[in-house]
C-alpha positions as CSV (number, residue, x, y, z in Angstrom):
1,M,30.0,-13.0,14.6
2,D,28.1,-14.1,17.6
3,S,24.5,-14.8,17.9
4,P,23.1,-11.5,19.8
5,T,24.9,-9.3,16.9
6,L,23.4,-11.2,14.2
7,L,19.9,-11.2,15.9
8,L,20.4,-7.5,16.3
9,G,21.3,-7.2,12.5
10,L,18.3,-9.1,11.3
11,M,15.9,-7.1,13.4
12,T,17.5,-3.8,12.0
13,L,17.1,-4.7,8.6
14,A,13.5,-6.0,9.3
15,L,12.5,-2.6,10.8
16,I,14.2,-0.7,8.0
17,G,12.1,-2.6,5.4
18,V,9.2,-1.9,7.6
19,T,10.0,1.8,7.5
20,F,10.6,1.8,3.8
21,Q,7.1,0.1,3.3
22,A,5.6,2.8,5.5
23,W,7.0,5.5,3.6
24,R,6.1,3.9,0.3
25,M,2.5,3.4,1.6
26,G,2.3,7.0,2.4
27,N,1.8,6.8,6.2
28,E,1.9,9.7,8.3
29,K,5.3,11.5,8.3
30,R,5.8,11.3,12.0
31,D,5.1,7.8,12.2
32,V,7.8,7.2,9.4
33,A,10.2,9.2,11.2
34,L,9.5,7.4,14.4
35,L,10.1,4.2,12.9
36,G,13.3,5.7,11.2
37,A,14.6,6.8,14.6
38,F,14.1,3.3,16.2
39,S,15.8,1.5,13.0
40,G,18.7,3.9,13.4
41,A,19.2,3.3,17.2
42,L,19.0,-0.3,16.7
43,G,21.3,0.1,13.9
44,L,23.8,1.9,16.2
45,G,23.3,-0.7,19.0
46,T,24.2,-3.5,16.3
47,A,27.2,-1.7,15.2
48,L,28.6,-1.2,19.0
49,A,27.8,-4.8,19.5
50,A,29.7,-5.9,16.5
51,A,32.7,-3.6,17.5
52,L,32.9,-4.9,21.0
């Protein structure tokens, strides 16, 4: 696995962790949904980078 893919994967995991913590703390649902959407998009980019 090359460096950009590894970096994208780590950032994806960090953003998923932040999203989970925001959900657990009871932040507004729209904020948690926005974090979830960004982590999903970053995860998709990571998967595409790993496939190429």
